[in-house]
N, CA, C and O atoms as CSV, one atom per row, in Angstrom:
chain,resi,resn,atom,element,x,y,z
A,1,MET,N,N,-19.673,-69.976,115.640
A,1,MET,CA,C,-19.139,-68.931,114.729
A,1,MET,C,C,-18.387,-69.619,113.444
A,1,MET,O,O,-18.577,-69.348,112.258
A,2,ILE,N,N,-17.466,-70.597,114.008
A,2,ILE,CA,C,-16.578,-71.067,112.964
A,2,ILE,C,C,-17.227,-71.885,112.091
A,2,ILE,O,O,-16.850,-71.935,110.920
A,3,TRP,N,N,-18.235,-72.596,112.520
A,3,TRP,CA,C,-19.274,-73.606,111.725
A,3,TRP,C,C,-19.843,-72.764,110.501
A,3,TRP,O,O,-19.837,-73.159,109.335
A,4,ILE,N,N,-20.241,-71.779,110.859
A,4,ILE,CA,C,-20.892,-70.669,109.919
A,4,ILE,C,C,-19.716,-70.479,108.814
A,4,ILE,O,O,-20.040,-70.567,107.630
A,5,GLY,N,N,-18.417,-70.232,109.143
A,5,GLY,CA,C,-17.508,-69.953,108.137
A,5,GLY,C,C,-17.042,-71.253,107.403
A,5,GLY,O,O,-16.491,-71.200,106.303
A,6,ILE,N,N,-17.286,-72.407,108.054
A,6,ILE,CA,C,-16.981,-73.716,107.228
A,6,ILE,C,C,-18.072,-73.752,106.467
A,6,ILE,O,O,-17.775,-73.794,105.273
A,7,VAL,N,N,-19.334,-73.752,106.700
A,7,VAL,CA,C,-20.303,-74.033,105.801
A,7,VAL,C,C,-20.357,-73.028,104.845
A,7,VAL,O,O,-20.649,-73.463,103.732
A,8,LEU,N,N,-20.159,-71.738,104.910
A,8,LEU,CA,C,-20.030,-70.652,103.715
A,8,LEU,C,C,-18.890,-71.027,102.761
A,8,LEU,O,O,-19.033,-70.908,101.544
A,9,LEU,N,N,-17.638,-71.527,103.376
A,9,LEU,CA,C,-16.662,-71.979,102.600
A,9,LEU,C,C,-16.838,-73.218,101.678
A,9,LEU,O,O,-16.467,-73.404,100.519
A,10,ALA,N,N,-17.525,-74.018,102.557
A,10,ALA,CA,C,-18.027,-75.407,101.600
A,10,ALA,C,C,-18.975,-74.966,100.581
A,10,ALA,O,O,-18.893,-75.500,99.475
A,11,ILE,N,N,-19.862,-74.075,100.786
A,11,ILE,CA,C,-20.916,-73.687,99.603
A,11,ILE,C,C,-20.038,-72.972,98.493
A,11,ILE,O,O,-20.265,-73.213,97.307
A,12,TYR,N,N,-19.128,-72.175,98.839
A,12,TYR,CA,C,-18.334,-71.454,97.920
A,12,TYR,C,C,-17.392,-72.590,97.125
A,12,TYR,O,O,-17.281,-72.521,95.901
A,13,VAL,N,N,-16.836,-73.461,97.763
A,13,VAL,CA,C,-16.082,-74.571,97.026
A,13,VAL,C,C,-16.869,-75.260,96.139
A,13,VAL,O,O,-16.430,-75.509,95.016
A,14,LEU,N,N,-18.121,-75.654,96.521
A,14,LEU,CA,C,-18.932,-76.341,95.571
A,14,LEU,C,C,-19.500,-75.532,94.553
A,14,LEU,O,O,-19.829,-76.039,93.481
A,15,THR,N,N,-19.649,-74.298,94.790
A,15,THR,CA,C,-20.208,-73.519,93.521
A,15,THR,C,C,-18.998,-73.389,92.590
A,15,THR,O,O,-19.188,-73.502,91.379
A,16,VAL,N,N,-17.846,-73.175,93.036
A,16,VAL,CA,C,-16.628,-72.703,92.241
A,16,VAL,C,C,-16.310,-74.074,91.417
A,16,VAL,O,O,-15.979,-74.009,90.232
A,17,THR,N,N,-16.418,-75.239,92.058
A,17,THR,CA,C,-16.219,-76.717,91.396
A,17,THR,C,C,-17.302,-76.812,90.406
A,17,THR,O,O,-16.979,-77.028,89.238
A,18,PHE,N,N,-18.502,-76.683,90.703
A,18,PHE,CA,C,-19.544,-76.827,89.546
A,18,PHE,C,C,-19.298,-75.885,88.319
A,18,PHE,O,O,-19.491,-76.315,87.181
A,19,PHE,N,N,-18.874,-74.603,88.543
A,19,PHE,CA,C,-18.526,-73.896,87.203
A,19,PHE,C,C,-17.478,-74.188,86.508
A,19,PHE,O,O,-17.410,-74.036,85.288
A,20,CYS,N,N,-16.506,-74.664,87.285
A,20,CYS,CA,C,-15.222,-75.187,86.768
A,20,CYS,C,C,-15.395,-76.467,85.784
A,20,CYS,O,O,-14.791,-76.671,84.731
A,21,VAL,N,N,-16.281,-77.192,86.344
A,21,VAL,CA,C,-16.503,-78.398,85.598
A,21,VAL,C,C,-17.489,-78.154,84.309
A,21,VAL,O,O,-17.403,-78.781,83.253
A,22,LYS,N,N,-18.225,-77.357,84.532
A,22,LYS,CA,C,-19.237,-76.856,83.426
A,22,LYS,C,C,-18.233,-76.241,82.446
A,22,LYS,O,O,-18.234,-76.665,81.291
A,23,PHE,N,N,-17.498,-75.415,82.754
A,23,PHE,CA,C,-16.604,-74.662,81.728
A,23,PHE,C,C,-15.610,-75.579,81.032
A,23,PHE,O,O,-15.226,-75.333,79.888
A,24,ALA,N,N,-15.198,-76.625,81.713
A,24,ALA,CA,C,-14.188,-77.647,81.154
A,24,ALA,C,C,-15.035,-78.542,80.141
A,24,ALA,O,O,-14.469,-78.955,79.129
A,25,LEU,N,N,-16.401,-78.863,80.382
A,25,LEU,CA,C,-17.128,-79.531,79.446
A,25,LEU,C,C,-17.383,-78.898,78.168
A,25,LEU,O,O,-17.327,-79.464,77.076
A,26,ILE,N,N,-17.708,-77.508,78.414
A,26,ILE,CA,C,-17.682,-76.574,77.236
A,26,ILE,C,C,-16.544,-76.616,76.405
A,26,ILE,O,O,-16.647,-76.627,75.178
A,27,LEU,N,N,-15.404,-76.641,77.033
A,27,LEU,CA,C,-14.282,-76.348,76.295
A,27,LEU,C,C,-13.988,-77.680,75.596
A,27,LEU,O,O,-13.433,-77.661,74.498
A,28,ILE,N,N,-14.346,-78.877,76.201
A,28,ILE,CA,C,-14.163,-80.220,75.485
A,28,ILE,C,C,-15.035,-80.249,74.217
A,28,ILE,O,O,-14.585,-80.695,73.161
A,29,ARG,N,N,-16.296,-79.767,74.332
A,29,ARG,CA,C,-17.216,-79.936,73.242
A,29,ARG,C,C,-16.610,-79.005,72.077
A,29,ARG,O,O,-16.506,-79.423,70.923
A,30,VAL,N,N,-16.246,-77.800,72.440
A,30,VAL,CA,C,-15.744,-76.938,71.438
A,30,VAL,C,C,-14.481,-77.505,70.854
A,30,VAL,O,O,-14.331,-77.390,69.638
A,31,GLN,N,N,-13.617,-78.061,71.516
A,31,GLN,CA,C,-12.400,-78.586,70.806
A,31,GLN,C,C,-12.807,-79.804,70.029
A,31,GLN,O,O,-12.147,-79.989,69.006
A,32,GLU,N,N,-13.694,-80.619,70.276
A,32,GLU,CA,C,-14.244,-81.763,69.463
A,32,GLU,C,C,-14.640,-81.152,68.159
A,32,GLU,O,O,-14.142,-81.570,67.114
A,33,SER,N,N,-15.556,-80.135,68.173
A,33,SER,CA,C,-16.168,-79.597,66.954
A,33,SER,C,C,-15.351,-78.991,66.084
A,33,SER,O,O,-15.636,-78.889,64.891
A,34,VAL,N,N,-14.139,-78.484,66.666
A,34,VAL,CA,C,-13.171,-77.620,65.885
A,34,VAL,C,C,-12.228,-78.751,65.168
A,34,VAL,O,O,-11.709,-78.527,64.074
A,35,GLU,N,N,-12.062,-79.899,65.823
A,35,GLU,CA,C,-11.249,-81.048,65.268
A,35,GLU,C,C,-12.045,-81.574,64.167
A,35,GLU,O,O,-11.456,-81.757,63.101
A,36,VAL,N,N,-13.326,-81.854,64.251
A,36,VAL,CA,C,-14.147,-82.464,63.154
A,36,VAL,C,C,-14.155,-81.454,61.851
A,36,VAL,O,O,-13.881,-81.844,60.716
A,37,CYS,N,N,-14.510,-80.097,62.184
A,37,CYS,CA,C,-14.330,-79.223,61.004
A,37,CYS,C,C,-12.958,-79.047,60.381
A,37,CYS,O,O,-12.834,-78.792,59.183
A,38,LEU,N,N,-12.015,-79.174,61.138
A,38,LEU,CA,C,-10.525,-79.001,60.597
A,38,LEU,C,C,-10.384,-80.273,59.767
A,38,LEU,O,O,-9.766,-80.179,58.706
A,39,ASP,N,N,-10.831,-81.318,60.091
A,39,ASP,CA,C,-10.681,-82.670,59.292
A,39,ASP,C,C,-11.379,-82.423,57.859
A,39,ASP,O,O,-10.953,-82.741,56.748
A,40,ALA,N,N,-12.515,-81.797,58.189
A,40,ALA,CA,C,-13.314,-81.674,56.806
A,40,ALA,C,C,-12.654,-80.553,55.886
A,40,ALA,O,O,-12.633,-80.680,54.662
A,41,ILE,N,N,-12.150,-79.520,56.501
A,41,ILE,CA,C,-11.302,-78.544,55.706
A,41,ILE,C,C,-9.931,-79.389,55.093
A,41,ILE,O,O,-9.566,-79.305,53.921
A,42,ASN,N,N,-9.369,-80.079,55.969
A,42,ASN,CA,C,-8.291,-80.794,55.359
A,42,ASN,C,C,-8.474,-81.581,54.250
A,42,ASN,O,O,-7.684,-81.509,53.309
A,43,GLU,N,N,-9.604,-82.472,54.241
A,43,GLU,CA,C,-10.191,-83.059,52.979
A,43,GLU,C,C,-10.436,-82.428,51.854
A,43,GLU,O,O,-9.988,-82.862,50.792
A,44,LYS,N,N,-11.110,-81.423,51.914
A,44,LYS,CA,C,-11.335,-80.389,51.012
A,44,LYS,C,C,-10.068,-79.873,50.484
A,44,LYS,O,O,-9.906,-79.858,49.264
A,45,TYR,N,N,-9.193,-79.466,51.241
A,45,TYR,CA,C,-7.920,-78.932,50.665
A,45,TYR,C,C,-6.956,-79.944,49.969
A,45,TYR,O,O,-6.114,-79.539,49.168
A,46,SER,N,N,-7.091,-81.301,50.292
A,46,SER,CA,C,-6.425,-82.090,49.537
A,46,SER,C,C,-7.040,-82.476,48.233
A,46,SER,O,O,-6.367,-82.921,47.303
A,47,LYS,N,N,-8.288,-82.304,48.184
A,47,LYS,CA,C,-8.960,-82.391,46.777
A,47,LYS,C,C,-8.700,-81.340,45.968
A,47,LYS,O,O,-8.593,-81.518,44.754
A,48,MET,N,N,-8.557,-80.050,46.558
A,48,MET,CA,C,-8.229,-78.788,45.703
A,48,MET,C,C,-6.772,-78.956,45.319
A,48,MET,O,O,-6.433,-78.591,44.194
A,49,THR,N,N,-5.795,-79.525,46.230
A,49,THR,CA,C,-4.407,-79.615,45.628
A,49,THR,C,C,-4.257,-80.620,44.730
A,49,THR,O,O,-3.302,-80.455,43.972
A,50,GLU,N,N,-5.025,-81.814,44.538
A,50,GLU,CA,C,-5.024,-82.633,43.527
A,50,GLU,C,C,-5.545,-82.101,42.248
A,50,GLU,O,O,-4.923,-82.371,41.221
A,51,ILE,N,N,-6.570,-81.405,42.194
A,51,ILE,CA,C,-7.076,-80.582,41.091
A,51,ILE,C,C,-6.068,-79.531,40.749
A,51,ILE,O,O,-5.750,-79.383,39.569
A,52,ALA,N,N,-5.669,-78.971,41.459
A,52,ALA,CA,C,-4.645,-77.834,41.224
A,52,ALA,C,C,-3.398,-78.347,40.458
A,52,ALA,O,O,-2.819,-77.582,39.687
A,53,SER,N,N,-2.964,-79.629,40.649
A,53,SER,CA,C,-1.665,-80.215,40.078
A,53,SER,C,C,-2.012,-80.275,38.649
A,53,SER,O,O,-1.104,-80.040,37.852
A,54,ARG,N,N,-3.270,-80.574,38.167
A,54,ARG,CA,C,-3.493,-80.681,36.656
A,54,ARG,C,C,-3.445,-79.232,35.954
A,54,ARG,O,O,-3.608,-78.195,36.596
A,55,PRO,N,N,-3.215,-79.268,34.624
A,55,PRO,CA,C,-3.401,-78.100,33.930
A,55,PRO,C,C,-4.703,-77.714,33.920
A,55,PRO,O,O,-5.606,-78.540,33.785
A,56,LEU,N,N,-4.953,-76.234,34.084
A,56,LEU,CA,C,-6.298,-75.733,34.326
A,56,LEU,C,C,-6.741,-74.913,33.124
A,56,LEU,O,O,-5.923,-74.061,32.774
A,57,PHE,N,N,-7.902,-74.996,32.398
A,57,PHE,CA,C,-8.340,-74.195,31.504
A,57,PHE,C,C,-9.671,-73.376,32.004
A,57,PHE,O,O,-10.333,-73.774,32.962
A,58,ILE,N,N,-9.946,-72.377,31.376
A,58,ILE,CA,C,-11.140,-71.470,32.013
A,58,ILE,C,C,-12.290,-72.421,32.015
A,58,ILE,O,O,-12.725,-72.653,33.144
A,59,ASP,N,N,-12.888,-73.026,31.031
A,59,ASP,CA,C,-14.121,-73.774,31.117
A,59,ASP,C,C,-13.909,-75.146,31.404
A,59,ASP,O,O,-14.835,-75.912,31.136
A,60,SER,N,N,-12.913,-75.584,31.878
A,60,SER,CA,C,-12.731,-76.872,32.126
A,60,SER,C,C,-13.390,-77.507,33.455
A,60,SER,O,O,-13.579,-76.792,34.439
A,61,PRO,N,N,-13.692,-78.710,33.451
A,61,PRO,CA,C,-14.407,-79.293,34.544
A,61,PRO,C,C,-13.422,-79.296,35.846
A,61,PRO,O,O,-13.946,-79.510,36.939
A,62,GLU,N,N,-12.253,-79.105,35.785
A,62,GLU,CA,C,-11.396,-78.844,36.697
A,62,GLU,C,C,-11.570,-77.478,37.568
A,62,GLU,O,O,-11.397,-77.411,38.785
A,63,VAL,N,N,-11.934,-76.433,36.739
A,63,VAL,CA,C,-12.152,-75.189,37.380
A,63,VAL,C,C,-13.451,-75.075,37.948
A,63,VAL,O,O,-13.632,-74.244,38.838
A,64,ARG,N,N,-14.391,-75.811,37.546
A,64,ARG,CA,C,-15.638,-75.998,38.008
A,64,ARG,C,C,-15.458,-76.693,39.379
A,64,ARG,O,O,-16.040,-76.197,40.343
A,65,SER,N,N,-14.749,-77.728,39.535
A,65,SER,CA,C,-14.515,-78.440,40.662
A,65,SER,C,C,-13.790,-77.619,41.830
A,65,SER,O,O,-14.204,-77.690,42.987
A,66,VAL,N,N,-12.770,-76.895,41.497
A,66,VAL,CA,C,-12.130,-76.022,42.307
A,66,VAL,C,C,-13.157,-74.996,42.788
A,66,VAL,O,O,-13.140,-74.663,43.973
A,67,ILE,N,N,-13.988,-74.512,42.000
A,67,ILE,CA,C,-14.969,-73.594,42.656
A,67,ILE,C,C,-15.920,-74.149,43.315
A,67,ILE,O,O,-16.475,-73.432,44.148
A,68,LYS,N,N,-16.394,-75.546,43.160
A,68,LYS,CA,C,-17.199,-76.328,44.012
A,68,LYS,C,C,-16.456,-76.498,45.503
A,68,LYS,O,O,-17.044,-76.316,46.569
A,69,GLU,N,N,-15.184,-76.845,45.385
A,69,GLU,CA,C,-14.517,-77.138,46.580
A,69,GLU,C,C,-14.336,-75.923,47.424
A,69,GLU,O,O,-14.225,-75.985,48.649
A,70,ILE,N,N,-14.309,-74.745,46.693
A,70,ILE,CA,C,-13.865,-73.547,47.362
A,70,ILE,C,C,-15.317,-73.281,48.221
A,70,ILE,O,O,-15.311,-73.044,49.429
A,71,LYS,N,N,-16.423,-73.351,47.494
A,71,LYS,CA,C,-17.805,-73.277,48.140
A,71,LYS,C,C,-17.967,-74.097,49.271
A,71,LYS,O,O,-18.486,-73.670,50.302
A,72,ASP,N,N,-17.512,-75.369,49.131
A,72,ASP,CA,C,-17.682,-76.388,50.264
A,72,ASP,C,C,-16.810,-75.841,51.356
A,72,ASP,O,O,-17.296,-75.766,52.485
A,73,VAL,N,N,-15.601,-75.458,51.150
A,73,VAL,CA,C,-14.678,-74.969,52.273
A,73,VAL,C,C,-15.263,-73.793,52.943
A,73,VAL,O,O,-15.062,-73.683,54.153
A,74,ARG,N,N,-15.926,-72.942,52.360
A,74,ARG,CA,C,-16.770,-71.782,52.869
A,74,ARG,C,C,-18.031,-72.481,53.705
A,74,ARG,O,O,-18.179,-72.041,54.845
A,75,LEU,N,N,-18.793,-73.335,53.348
A,75,LEU,CA,C,-19.726,-73.861,54.088
A,75,LEU,C,C,-19.128,-74.866,55.425
A,75,LEU,O,O,-19.807,-75.143,56.414
A,76,VAL,N,N,-17.947,-75.247,55.228
A,76,VAL,CA,C,-17.395,-75.871,56.427
A,76,VAL,C,C,-16.838,-74.666,57.605
A,76,VAL,O,O,-16.844,-74.837,58.824
A,77,LEU,N,N,-16.475,-73.709,57.045
A,77,LEU,CA,C,-15.996,-72.537,57.814
A,77,LEU,C,C,-17.099,-72.002,58.466
A,77,LEU,O,O,-16.929,-71.710,59.650
A,78,HIS,N,N,-18.302,-71.784,57.920
A,78,HIS,CA,C,-19.544,-71.471,58.320
A,78,HIS,C,C,-20.061,-72.584,59.640
A,78,HIS,O,O,-20.667,-72.280,60.667
A,79,GLY,N,N,-19.685,-73.654,59.289
A,79,GLY,CA,C,-19.980,-74.709,60.316
A,79,GLY,C,C,-19.140,-74.662,61.593
A,79,GLY,O,O,-19.631,-74.985,62.674
A,80,ILE,N,N,-17.995,-74.298,61.477
A,80,ILE,CA,C,-17.001,-74.023,62.461
A,80,ILE,C,C,-17.460,-72.814,63.329
A,80,ILE,O,O,-17.402,-72.778,64.558
A,81,ALA,N,N,-17.959,-71.758,62.451
A,81,ALA,CA,C,-18.320,-70.607,63.135
A,81,ALA,C,C,-19.620,-70.987,64.212
A,81,ALA,O,O,-19.659,-70.676,65.402
A,82,TYR,N,N,-20.600,-71.700,63.493
A,82,TYR,CA,C,-21.715,-71.988,63.963
A,82,TYR,C,C,-21.487,-72.867,65.229
A,82,TYR,O,O,-22.026,-72.543,66.288
A,83,SER,N,N,-20.685,-73.992,65.139
A,83,SER,CA,C,-20.340,-74.856,66.369
A,83,SER,C,C,-19.769,-74.102,67.231
A,83,SER,O,O,-20.110,-74.285,68.400
A,84,LEU,N,N,-18.885,-73.185,66.985
A,84,LEU,CA,C,-18.105,-72.357,68.206
A,84,LEU,C,C,-19.095,-71.381,68.886
A,84,LEU,O,O,-18.926,-71.049,70.059
A,85,SER,N,N,-20.106,-70.933,68.161
A,85,SER,CA,C,-21.007,-69.948,68.568
A,85,SER,C,C,-22.267,-70.654,69.177
A,85,SER,O,O,-22.974,-70.001,69.945
A,86,SER,N,N,-22.579,-71.922,68.884
A,86,SER,CA,C,-23.764,-72.532,69.384
A,86,SER,C,C,-23.739,-72.639,70.859
A,86,SER,O,O,-24.790,-72.563,71.496
A,87,GLU,N,N,-22.649,-72.803,71.408
A,87,GLU,CA,C,-22.571,-72.868,73.003
A,87,GLU,C,C,-23.027,-71.776,73.815
A,87,GLU,O,O,-23.580,-71.909,74.907
A,88,PHE,N,N,-22.788,-70.751,73.271
A,88,PHE,CA,C,-23.016,-69.393,74.107
A,88,PHE,C,C,-24.478,-68.708,73.587
A,88,PHE,O,O,-24.813,-68.711,72.403
A,89,GLU,N,N,-25.119,-68.245,74.451
A,89,GLU,CA,C,-26.318,-67.479,74.196
A,89,GLU,C,C,-25.836,-66.019,73.757
A,89,GLU,O,O,-24.884,-65.454,74.297
A,90,SER,N,N,-26.605,-65.463,72.705
A,90,SER,CA,C,-26.363,-64.339,72.143
A,90,SER,C,C,-27.531,-63.280,72.561
A,90,SER,O,O,-28.736,-63.528,72.604
A,91,LEU,N,N,-26.972,-62.203,72.819
A,91,LEU,CA,C,-28.023,-60.997,73.327
A,91,LEU,C,C,-28.390,-60.414,71.888
A,91,LEU,O,O,-29.294,-59.578,71.917
A,92,ASP,N,N,-27.941,-60.656,70.842
A,92,ASP,CA,C,-28.355,-60.092,69.666
A,92,ASP,C,C,-29.422,-60.591,68.932
A,92,ASP,O,O,-29.886,-59.961,67.982
A,93,ILE,N,N,-29.920,-61.832,69.343
A,93,ILE,CA,C,-31.101,-62.543,68.810
A,93,ILE,C,C,-32.144,-61.572,68.935
A,93,ILE,O,O,-32.799,-61.301,67.929
A,94,ASP,N,N,-32.400,-60.993,70.052
A,94,ASP,CA,C,-33.698,-60.213,70.182
A,94,ASP,C,C,-33.330,-58.812,69.488
A,94,ASP,O,O,-34.286,-58.091,69.206
A,95,GLU,N,N,-32.289,-58.445,69.246
A,95,GLU,CA,C,-32.158,-57.115,68.364
A,95,GLU,C,C,-32.344,-57.556,66.956
A,95,GLU,O,O,-32.779,-56.715,66.170
A,96,GLU,N,N,-32.053,-58.866,66.481
A,96,GLU,CA,C,-32.297,-59.172,65.144
A,96,GLU,C,C,-33.692,-59.269,64.873
A,96,GLU,O,O,-34.138,-58.945,63.772
A,97,LYS,N,N,-34.464,-59.721,65.863
A,97,LYS,CA,C,-35.945,-60.127,65.732
A,97,LYS,C,C,-36.580,-58.536,65.718
A,97,LYS,O,O,-37.566,-58.356,65.004
A,98,GLU,N,N,-36.166,-57.663,66.304
A,98,GLU,CA,C,-36.822,-56.397,66.240
A,98,GLU,C,C,-36.481,-55.632,64.861
A,98,GLU,O,O,-37.297,-54.844,64.382
A,99,GLU,N,N,-35.443,-55.855,64.345
A,99,GLU,CA,C,-35.020,-55.507,62.940
A,99,GLU,C,C,-35.992,-55.929,61.842
A,99,GLU,O,O,-36.416,-55.199,60.946
A,100,ASP,N,N,-36.281,-57.206,62.040
A,100,ASP,CA,C,-37.194,-57.900,61.017
A,100,ASP,C,C,-38.489,-57.241,61.058
A,100,ASP,O,O,-39.399,-57.622,60.322
């Protein structure tokens, strides 16, 4: 009887350990992708700061550069959202296919 308890406990411990390691690896990948994206945002922010330090005029190339940098930051933010959500399966995919 005690052997059955030990075997069940060992199976439980192995299962819990497996899922803990799996979750830890997901967290590490998420952290790395966030760090990469934040570095890209930081680079774009420094370019925007450099451009903003110059006097701006409405049709100047600086204004166009700021607009381009804002669009690039928007794409980087989209990349963050995608990298954070790519690790998880979404049930909404089937719903989106039905709407199309």
